[in-house]
Each structure stands twice: as structure tokens, then as C-alpha cells.
C-alpha positions as CSV (number, residue, x, y, z in Angstrom):
1,X,52.1,-13.0,189.3
2,X,55.4,-14.9,188.9
3,X,58.2,-13.6,186.7
4,X,57.6,-16.6,184.5
5,X,54.1,-15.5,183.9
6,X,55.2,-11.9,183.1
7,X,57.8,-13.2,180.6
8,X,55.2,-15.6,179.1
9,X,52.4,-13.1,178.8
10,X,53.5,-9.5,178.9
11,X,56.5,-9.5,176.6
12,X,55.3,-11.6,173.8
13,X,51.9,-9.8,173.8
14,X,53.5,-6.4,173.5
15,X,55.9,-7.5,170.9
16,X,53.1,-9.1,168.9
17,X,51.0,-5.9,169.1
18,X,53.8,-3.8,167.6
19,X,54.8,-6.5,165.1
20,X,51.3,-6.6,163.7
21,X,50.9,-2.8,163.7
22,X,54.2,-2.4,161.8
23,X,53.3,-5.2,159.4
24,X,50.0,-3.4,158.6
25,X,51.9,-0.2,157.9
26,X,54.4,-2.0,155.7
27,X,51.6,-3.6,153.7
28,X,50.5,-0.1,152.7
29,X,54.0,1.4,152.5
30,X,56.1,-1.3,150.9
31,X,58.5,1.1,149.4
32,X,59.8,1.8,152.9
33,X,61.8,-1.4,153.2
34,X,63.2,-0.6,156.6
35,X,59.7,-1.1,158.0
36,X,59.9,-4.8,157.0
37,X,63.2,-5.1,159.0
38,X,61.5,-3.6,162.1
39,X,58.7,-6.1,161.6
40,X,61.2,-8.9,161.6
41,X,62.9,-7.5,164.7
42,X,59.6,-7.6,166.7
43,X,58.8,-11.0,165.4
44,X,62.1,-12.3,166.7
45,X,61.3,-10.7,170.1
46,X,58.0,-12.7,170.2
47,X,60.0,-15.9,169.6
48,X,62.6,-14.9,172.1
49,X,60.3,-14.5,175.0
50,X,58.2,-17.5,174.0
51,X,61.3,-19.6,174.2
52,X,62.4,-18.0,177.4
53,X,59.0,-18.9,179.0
54,X,59.5,-22.6,178.1
55,X,63.1,-22.4,179.3
56,X,61.9,-21.4,182.8
57,X,59.1,-24.1,182.7
58,X,61.5,-26.9,181.7
59,X,64.6,-25.5,183.4
60,X,66.4,-25.8,180.1
61,X,69.7,-23.9,180.1
62,X,70.2,-24.3,176.4
63,X,66.9,-22.6,175.7
64,X,67.9,-19.7,177.8
65,X,71.0,-19.3,175.6
66,X,68.8,-19.4,172.5
67,X,66.6,-16.7,174.0
68,X,69.6,-14.5,174.7
69,X,70.8,-15.0,171.1
70,X,67.4,-14.0,169.8
71,X,67.1,-10.8,171.8
72,X,70.6,-9.9,170.5
73,X,69.4,-10.6,167.0
74,X,66.2,-8.6,167.5
75,X,68.3,-5.6,168.6
76,X,70.8,-6.0,165.8
77,X,67.8,-5.9,163.3
78,X,66.7,-2.7,164.9
79,X,70.1,-1.2,164.2
80,X,70.1,-2.5,160.6
81,X,66.6,-1.1,160.0
82,X,67.6,2.3,161.4
83,X,70.7,2.5,159.3
84,X,68.6,1.6,156.3
85,X,66.2,4.4,157.1
86,X,68.9,7.0,157.6
87,X,70.6,6.1,154.3
88,X,73.7,4.7,156.0
89,X,75.4,1.4,155.5
90,X,74.7,-1.0,158.4
91,X,77.8,-2.0,160.5
92,X,77.4,-5.7,159.9
93,X,80.9,-6.5,161.0
94,X,80.7,-4.7,164.3
95,X,77.2,-6.0,165.0
96,X,78.3,-9.5,164.3
97,X,81.3,-9.1,166.6
98,X,79.1,-7.8,169.4
99,X,76.7,-10.7,169.0
100,X,79.3,-13.4,168.7
101,X,81.4,-12.2,171.7
102,X,78.4,-11.8,173.8
103,X,77.1,-15.3,173.1
104,X,80.6,-16.8,173.6
105,X,80.8,-15.2,177.1
106,X,77.2,-16.1,177.9
107,X,77.8,-19.7,176.9
108,X,80.8,-19.9,179.2
109,X,79.0,-18.5,182.2
110,X,75.9,-20.6,181.4
111,X,77.5,-24.0,181.2
112,X,81.1,-23.9,182.5
113,X,81.0,-21.4,185.4
114,X,77.4,-20.6,185.9
115,X,76.9,-17.0,187.0
116,X,73.7,-15.1,186.5
117,X,75.4,-11.8,187.5
118,X,78.0,-12.1,184.8
119,X,75.4,-13.2,182.2
120,X,73.2,-10.2,183.1
121,X,76.1,-7.8,182.7
122,X,77.3,-9.3,179.4
123,X,73.8,-9.4,177.8
124,X,72.8,-5.9,179.0
125,X,76.1,-4.3,177.9
126,X,76.0,-6.1,174.6
127,X,72.5,-4.7,173.9
128,X,73.7,-1.3,175.1
129,X,76.6,-1.5,172.6
130,X,74.2,-2.1,169.8
131,X,72.2,0.9,170.9
132,X,75.3,3.0,171.0
133,X,75.9,2.2,167.3
134,X,72.3,3.4,166.6
135,X,73.1,6.6,168.4
136,X,76.2,7.1,166.3
137,X,74.0,6.7,163.1
138,X,71.7,9.5,164.3
139,X,74.6,11.7,165.4
140,X,76.1,11.5,161.9
141,X,73.1,13.2,160.4
142,X,74.1,16.7,159.4
143,X,70.8,18.3,160.2
144,X,68.5,16.3,162.6
145,X,64.8,16.9,162.4
146,X,62.7,17.1,165.6
147,X,61.6,13.5,165.0
148,X,65.3,12.4,164.7
149,X,66.1,14.3,167.8
150,X,63.3,12.4,169.6
151,X,64.7,9.2,168.1
152,X,68.1,10.0,169.6
153,X,66.7,10.7,173.0
154,X,64.6,7.5,173.1
155,X,67.5,5.4,172.0
156,X,69.7,7.0,174.6
157,X,67.1,6.2,177.3
158,X,67.0,2.6,176.0
159,X,70.8,2.4,176.1
160,X,70.9,3.7,179.7
161,X,68.2,1.2,180.7
162,X,70.3,-1.7,179.5
163,X,73.4,-0.3,181.3
164,X,71.6,0.1,184.6
165,X,69.7,-3.2,184.5
166,X,72.4,-5.3,186.3
167,X,72.2,-3.0,189.3
168,X,69.4,-5.1,190.6
169,X,72.0,-7.4,192.0
170,X,73.3,-4.7,194.3
171,X,69.9,-3.7,195.7
172,X,70.0,-4.2,199.5
173,X,67.5,-6.5,201.2
174,X,67.3,-9.0,198.3
175,X,68.4,-12.5,199.4
176,X,70.3,-14.9,197.2
177,X,67.3,-17.1,196.6
178,X,65.3,-14.1,195.6
179,X,67.8,-12.5,193.3
180,X,67.0,-14.6,190.2
181,X,63.3,-13.9,190.4
182,X,63.8,-10.2,191.0
183,X,66.2,-10.0,188.1
184,X,63.9,-11.7,185.6
185,X,61.0,-9.6,186.8
186,X,63.1,-6.4,186.2
187,X,64.2,-7.8,182.8
188,X,60.6,-8.5,181.8
189,X,59.2,-5.1,182.9
190,X,62.1,-3.1,181.6
191,X,62.0,-4.9,178.3
192,X,58.3,-4.1,177.9
193,X,59.1,-0.4,178.6
194,X,62.0,-0.6,176.1
195,X,59.9,-2.3,173.5
196,X,57.3,0.5,173.9
197,X,59.9,3.3,173.9
198,X,61.5,2.1,170.7
199,X,58.1,1.6,169.1
200,X,57.2,5.3,169.8
201,X,60.4,6.3,168.0
202,X,59.8,3.9,165.1
203,X,56.2,5.0,164.6
204,X,57.2,8.6,164.7
205,X,59.8,8.3,161.9
206,X,57.4,6.2,159.8
207,X,54.7,8.9,160.2
208,X,57.2,11.6,159.1
209,X,58.3,9.5,156.1
210,X,54.7,8.8,155.0
211,X,53.8,12.4,155.3
212,X,56.9,13.4,153.3
213,X,56.0,10.9,150.7
214,X,52.5,12.4,150.4
215,X,53.9,15.9,150.1
216,X,56.4,14.7,147.5
217,X,53.7,12.9,145.5
218,X,51.7,16.1,145.5
219,X,54.6,18.0,144.0
220,X,55.5,15.5,141.2
221,X,54.0,15.5,137.7
222,X,52.8,11.9,137.1
223,X,53.3,11.9,133.3
224,X,56.9,13.3,133.2
225,X,58.2,12.3,136.7
226,X,59.4,15.9,137.1
227,X,58.3,18.5,139.6
228,X,55.0,20.2,139.0
229,X,54.7,24.0,139.3
230,X,54.1,23.8,143.1
231,X,57.2,21.6,143.7
232,X,59.3,23.7,141.3
233,X,58.4,27.1,142.8
234,X,59.1,26.1,146.4
235,X,62.6,24.8,145.5
236,X,63.3,27.6,143.1
237,X,62.6,30.2,145.8
238,X,65.2,28.4,148.1
239,X,67.7,28.5,145.3
240,X,67.1,32.2,144.7
241,X,67.6,32.9,148.4
242,X,71.0,31.3,148.3
243,X,72.4,33.1,145.2
244,X,75.0,35.8,145.6
245,X,76.4,38.5,143.3
246,X,79.1,36.1,142.1
247,X,76.9,33.0,142.0
248,X,73.7,33.6,140.3
249,X,70.9,31.2,139.2
250,X,69.6,30.8,135.7
251,X,66.1,30.1,134.5
252,X,65.5,28.0,131.3
253,X,62.0,27.8,130.0
254,X,61.2,25.5,127.2
255,X,58.2,24.8,125.0
256,X,57.5,21.9,122.6
257,X,56.8,23.4,119.2
258,X,53.5,22.8,117.5
259,X,52.5,20.4,120.3
260,X,48.7,20.9,119.9
261,X,48.9,19.9,116.2
262,X,50.8,16.7,117.2
263,X,48.1,15.8,119.7
264,X,45.3,16.5,117.1
265,X,47.1,14.5,114.4
266,X,48.5,11.5,116.3
267,X,46.5,11.5,119.5
268,X,47.2,12.2,123.1
269,X,49.1,8.9,123.6
270,X,51.7,10.1,121.1
271,X,51.8,13.4,122.8
272,X,52.4,11.7,126.1
273,X,55.3,9.8,124.6
274,X,56.9,13.0,123.4
275,X,56.5,14.6,126.8
276,X,58.1,11.6,128.5
277,X,61.0,11.6,126.0
278,X,61.7,15.3,126.4
279,X,61.5,15.0,130.2
280,X,64.1,12.2,130.1
281,X,66.4,14.3,128.0
282,X,66.2,17.2,130.4
283,X,67.0,14.9,133.3
284,X,69.9,13.4,131.4
285,X,71.5,16.7,130.3
286,X,70.9,18.8,133.4
287,X,73.2,18.7,136.4
288,X,72.0,16.6,139.4
289,X,71.3,19.6,141.5
290,X,69.2,21.4,138.8
291,X,65.5,21.9,139.5
292,X,63.5,20.5,136.6
293,X,59.7,20.8,136.2
294,X,56.8,20.4,133.8
295,X,54.9,23.6,134.5
296,X,51.9,22.4,132.5
297,X,51.0,21.1,129.1
298,X,54.1,21.3,126.9
299,X,56.0,23.9,129.0
300,X,59.0,23.0,131.0
301,X,61.4,24.8,133.3
302,X,65.0,24.2,134.5
303,X,66.5,26.3,137.2
304,X,70.3,26.0,137.5
305,X,71.5,26.6,141.1
306,X,73.8,29.4,142.1
307,X,77.1,29.4,140.3
308,X,76.0,27.4,137.3
309,X,74.3,30.1,135.2
310,X,77.2,30.1,132.7
311,X,76.2,26.6,131.6
312,X,72.6,27.5,130.8
313,X,73.1,28.0,127.1
314,X,75.2,24.8,126.8
315,X,72.5,22.8,128.6
316,X,69.7,24.2,126.5
317,X,71.6,23.5,123.3
318,X,72.4,19.9,124.4
319,X,68.7,19.3,125.2
320,X,67.5,20.9,122.0
321,X,69.8,18.9,119.7
322,X,69.2,15.6,121.6
323,X,65.4,16.0,121.3
324,X,65.6,16.9,117.7
325,X,67.7,13.7,117.1
326,X,65.3,11.3,118.8
327,X,62.0,13.0,118.1
328,X,61.4,11.5,114.6
329,X,61.3,8.0,116.0
330,X,58.7,8.9,118.7
331,X,55.8,9.7,116.5
332,X,56.4,9.3,112.8
333,X,59.2,9.8,110.3
334,X,57.1,12.4,108.5
335,X,57.0,14.6,111.6
336,X,60.0,15.9,113.6
337,X,58.9,17.6,116.9
338,X,61.3,20.3,118.1
339,X,61.6,22.5,121.2
340,X,62.3,26.2,121.8
341,X,64.2,27.6,124.8
342,X,64.3,30.9,126.6
343,X,67.0,31.8,129.2
344,X,67.3,34.5,131.8
345,X,70.0,34.9,134.5
346,X,68.7,36.2,137.8
347,X,69.5,39.8,138.7
348,X,70.3,40.9,142.2
349,X,67.2,41.0,144.4
350,X,65.0,39.7,141.5
351,X,62.0,37.6,142.5
352,X,61.0,34.3,141.0
353,X,58.0,35.6,139.1
354,X,60.1,38.4,137.5
355,X,62.8,35.9,136.6
356,X,60.3,33.6,135.0
357,X,58.7,36.5,133.1
358,X,62.0,37.5,131.5
359,X,62.8,33.8,130.6
360,X,59.3,33.6,129.1
361,X,59.9,36.7,127.0
362,X,63.1,35.0,125.7
363,X,61.1,31.9,124.9
364,X,58.5,34.0,123.0
365,X,61.3,35.5,121.0
366,X,62.6,32.0,120.1
367,X,59.1,31.0,119.0
368,X,58.6,34.1,116.9
369,X,62.0,33.8,115.2
370,X,61.4,30.3,113.8
371,X,61.3,27.9,116.8
372,X,63.8,25.1,117.4
373,X,66.2,27.7,118.8
374,X,67.5,29.3,122.0
375,X,67.2,32.9,123.0
376,X,68.5,34.7,126.1
377,X,67.6,38.0,127.6
378,X,70.0,40.2,129.5
């Protein structure tokens, strides 16, 4: 099989397989926008090698340059997608510079002083430079997961492959009239391997993100948008493990007063609106690193992380007064829902259940002393 046939069959076919697979994944996971960019990258690869096949068939030098531009674009899109997935800003300026400079040199050595060797080096090293930027993005992560370490390793292999590809010109025993065919055969086969290697990394990170999404959904209360008990407890245990004698955590438990009578009188839809409104108030008043949950029914919990226990009463008062202010407009002017709060600051070596039990006793005290108030146990 000639190198033209390999380029025309193998590379577009493999790119199409991964493109369609990624497109299917994106259809079911549209919130993961970086998958759409990966899809576009593989679509560009299909176009690249399709054009390259016709460039060989028609001996069109201009089409070869177009194919080179497309493979650079496809790799740039991989970099943009990866930055998007890692939560980093893509380096558009540097990527554009690499692409522009590579194409400028490729054009010169395609039309002015034709040299396959120089073009091979320029294209391969341009692609390697883009891969280096991807490696930098992964290195910048403070704590790399096993999948991200795999990603780093596979991108490093890809980068090395690009750097070594021009060595085909220095293999002994290949004559001048054989060198072009040998080079393009190596390009085709190595690109198929690179395409597969990167696809493994891409599918791995997508799988992790999908699983994380499933786990996250299982820990979120649908009505309030807050953590449910499972999500709250796992994060609260981590916070307790990080506290010190001088930096304690604080537990705030809250309960909506007379909530059952509100449901009975105005219906569950009104009760749902009250829960959503109270949830939004807690999210608005609590610090960003607080752990907020709807434990069930009308009971809520806020865990302030180590060092912020002193702010517990201030937060509870801000939430209580804000809810009392907006509550009359939620159901009816003739009814003003309120909330009661109980606070406990963690003791040294105290477990989560014991801490919640003390906060619950404080909440019970607030309920028994008239509701719409805050109580704290020592």
C-alpha cells in the first residue's frame, strides 16, 4: 500500500471514529463544553488528511500547505480544549504566533526554496511546541489526579513523537527518491498513533468528569440546590479533620418555624418556594467556603470552616433577619414564615455527630423559647 493510500484511508478513518465517538459523548454531556472543542479538533483532522490525499493525487503544492495549516489548527484546538477543561485561560496569543510563524516558514520552503526536510522540521517542531503548552497547563495543576498524570505522560509521548519524526531523513540506506515516500508513510502511521494516544487521554478525562458529575448530582438536593446530608457529611468530616485548637469549625443548624402548617395551609408548592428562598439567603450570607446543606424537610445546616467560628452568630442573625424580611412576600401577607437557629463550636477531638447533636440542642432551645431566634451552646 502506497503512502498516499495510507494517508487517504487510515488517517481520516481513525479521526472520524474518534470524532463521532466524542460527538456522541458531547450530545449526552453538553455541559462539558470542552468536549465540543475536541470534536471540532478531530473534524479538522479529517479535513486535513482528506485534503492531503488530494494534494498527493493532483500534485498540488497549495493544498499541501492548506493541510499543514489544518493539522496545526487541529492541534491548537486540542490545546484550547485542554485549557478549558483544566479551568485555565487558553494561550491564544502564543498559539496564534506558533501557527503563524510555522505557516510563514512552511510557505517559504514550499514555494520559494522547496525543501521537504525543512518543512518536516518546522511542522513537527511547531506541533511539538503546542504540545509543550499543553504540558505546561497540566504541570500548573496543584494536585494532579492519576488521570491527569496519565494525560501528562501521553502528551509528553506525543510531543516526543513530533520532535523525533524528522529523524527519518537521517536513516541510512534510504535513497533520495525514496525519502519523500518514507517520510509521508512515517507521518501517516505516527499521526494515527498520536491520534489514538491523545484519544485515550481525552476519553479518560471525560470518563472521570462524567463520574464526578454523577457523584456530585447524588450529593445535591434538587429543590434547594444545596448539598444533601450525604454531600454535607463527607465535606464536614474533612473540615473537622483540618481544624486546630486555634482554628475551630462551627456548626449552625436551622429549622423553618411552623413549616408543616404552611404546607397544609398553602400547599407544597408554596412550601417549596419558601425552601428555595431560604436556601438562596443562606448561600448569599455564608462565606464562599462554608458548607451548606438541606438535611431534610425544613432543616438546614451550615458548617463554617476552621478559623471562622467567631462569625457563626453574625451569619445566623443576618440569615434570620433577611428571611424574616422577604418571607411575607413569598406566601401571603397574612403569614410571615420565620427560622430558628442553633450554634455549636467544635471542641477538640469532637466528632461530627456529637457536634451536630449539640447544635441540635441549641436549635431545640431556640424553638422552645419562642422561635425566630438564635441560641448557642458552649
